[in-house]
Legacy VTK file of the C-alpha trace (Angstrom):
# vtk DataFile Version 3.0
C-alpha trace
ASCII
DATASET POLYDATA
POINTS 152 float
-39.366 -49.776 69.140
-37.881 -49.459 65.664
-39.614 -51.374 62.860
-36.993 -53.296 60.867
-37.264 -55.716 57.958
-34.787 -58.566 57.567
-34.557 -60.637 54.405
-32.214 -63.586 54.790
-30.974 -66.612 52.881
-28.471 -69.394 53.260
-26.652 -71.421 50.655
-24.741 -74.684 50.889
-22.884 -75.775 47.777
-22.734 -79.545 48.210
-25.347 -79.417 51.009
-23.533 -81.549 53.560
-21.906 -83.930 51.059
-18.198 -84.162 50.389
-16.686 -80.773 51.113
-19.665 -78.389 51.378
-19.193 -74.637 51.269
-21.960 -72.787 53.044
-22.750 -69.130 53.604
-25.434 -66.972 55.173
-26.582 -63.472 54.213
-29.038 -61.086 55.827
-30.156 -57.711 54.531
-31.590 -55.321 57.108
-34.000 -52.598 56.064
-34.975 -49.532 58.074
-37.112 -46.796 56.556
-36.282 -48.087 53.074
-32.508 -48.132 53.504
-30.638 -51.447 53.452
-27.457 -52.875 54.946
-26.119 -56.344 54.135
-24.225 -58.788 56.330
-22.622 -62.046 55.266
-20.856 -64.945 56.907
-18.893 -67.825 55.404
-19.863 -70.977 57.315
-17.733 -73.601 55.591
-18.942 -77.114 56.366
-22.679 -76.686 56.967
-25.914 -77.954 55.428
-28.462 -75.798 53.657
-30.782 -75.976 56.684
-27.972 -74.828 58.971
-27.128 -71.989 56.576
-30.784 -70.866 56.558
-30.850 -70.784 60.378
-27.511 -68.934 60.417
-28.865 -66.306 58.002
-31.729 -65.466 60.374
-29.277 -65.364 63.285
-26.974 -63.052 61.348
-29.746 -60.556 60.728
-30.981 -60.554 64.306
-27.511 -60.397 65.865
-26.714 -57.268 63.854
-29.583 -55.289 65.375
-28.131 -52.954 67.980
-31.287 -52.662 70.112
-34.594 -54.498 70.616
-36.728 -54.061 67.502
-40.061 -54.941 65.983
-38.874 -57.202 63.160
-40.488 -58.565 60.032
-38.164 -61.405 59.070
-38.573 -62.875 55.575
-36.965 -66.189 54.658
-37.461 -68.616 51.791
-36.918 -71.434 54.293
-40.165 -72.978 55.518
-37.936 -74.941 57.894
-36.901 -71.744 59.692
-40.208 -69.875 59.471
-42.455 -72.767 60.529
-40.118 -73.908 63.303
-39.987 -70.416 64.796
-43.644 -69.462 64.276
-45.675 -72.685 64.242
-43.773 -74.949 66.571
-42.396 -77.485 64.097
-40.461 -80.061 66.102
-36.705 -79.556 66.259
-35.249 -82.966 65.468
-31.734 -81.864 64.492
-29.473 -78.790 64.433
-30.043 -78.096 68.138
-26.938 -75.895 68.541
-28.039 -73.785 65.562
-31.578 -73.420 66.958
-30.196 -72.400 70.361
-28.215 -69.609 68.696
-31.338 -68.432 66.844
-33.449 -68.540 70.011
-30.868 -66.377 71.785
-30.683 -63.893 68.889
-34.487 -63.664 68.686
-35.185 -63.333 72.419
-35.048 -59.541 72.744
-37.061 -58.752 69.605
-40.706 -58.888 68.599
-40.599 -60.929 65.389
-43.094 -61.650 62.635
-41.721 -64.707 60.779
-42.789 -64.651 57.144
-42.101 -67.207 54.420
-41.322 -65.809 51.003
-41.028 -67.910 47.874
-37.435 -68.130 46.698
-36.432 -67.480 43.083
-39.761 -65.783 42.406
-38.532 -62.319 41.451
-38.679 -60.673 44.906
-36.026 -57.983 44.507
-34.491 -58.139 47.989
-34.686 -61.945 48.226
-32.852 -62.230 44.911
-30.052 -60.016 46.295
-29.568 -62.183 49.406
-29.732 -65.405 47.377
-27.044 -64.274 44.917
-24.824 -62.931 47.698
-25.064 -66.143 49.748
-24.156 -68.267 46.723
-21.211 -66.012 45.867
-19.815 -66.089 49.421
-20.204 -69.881 49.550
-18.448 -70.252 46.195
-15.575 -67.890 47.056
-15.159 -69.086 50.641
-15.012 -65.541 51.998
-17.143 -62.494 52.628
-16.716 -59.700 50.098
-17.954 -56.603 51.973
-17.703 -54.438 48.875
-19.935 -56.841 46.932
-22.494 -56.747 49.765
-22.486 -52.941 49.803
-22.946 -52.763 46.028
-25.771 -55.301 46.165
-27.840 -53.201 48.553
-27.004 -49.960 46.747
-28.779 -51.475 43.760
-31.951 -51.710 45.845
-32.122 -47.960 46.283
-34.720 -46.841 48.812
-37.178 -49.714 48.942
-39.698 -50.477 51.676
-41.311 -53.871 52.002
LINES 1 153
152 0 1 2 3 4 5 6 7 8 9 10 11 12 13 14 15 16 17 18 19 20 21 22 23 24 25 26 27 28 29 30 31 32 33 34 35 36 37 38 39 40 41 42 43 44 45 46 47 48 49 50 51 52 53 54 55 56 57 58 59 60 61 62 63 64 65 66 67 68 69 70 71 72 73 74 75 76 77 78 79 80 81 82 83 84 85 86 87 88 89 90 91 92 93 94 95 96 97 98 99 100 101 102 103 104 105 106 107 108 109 110 111 112 113 114 115 116 117 118 119 120 121 122 123 124 125 126 127 128 129 130 131 132 133 134 135 136 137 138 139 140 141 142 143 144 145 146 147 148 149 150 151
């Protein structure tokens, strides 16, 4: 089984109030090389965007993998690894359960905005996609090129 690292983040400008603009980004690493994926979610909360970011990373794996998934969302990490009760967002959790089913996953919380190079890339990309209301594939490619060959 391939060993893959996923670093993911969601962003919701407005976070469920008024006319929110949400996005999810996941960066997949294999042997130090990175590929980024983004999705504009539109009307979604920050929690939903965080779940969607993990889904995005897992759904872009082409085969069952041994995954280390890093997220700055305790909500996602603790719900998936420690059994936090799912009180809301049931459709989003069902999608994540389905995406996670075929993989062996180590869920790891990482502090956001703390200088972690890859986490900073996903955070900036998610905010930019949410702000622009569209996925800019060229921006995502440039963002991971800046990482070079980095293993975490």
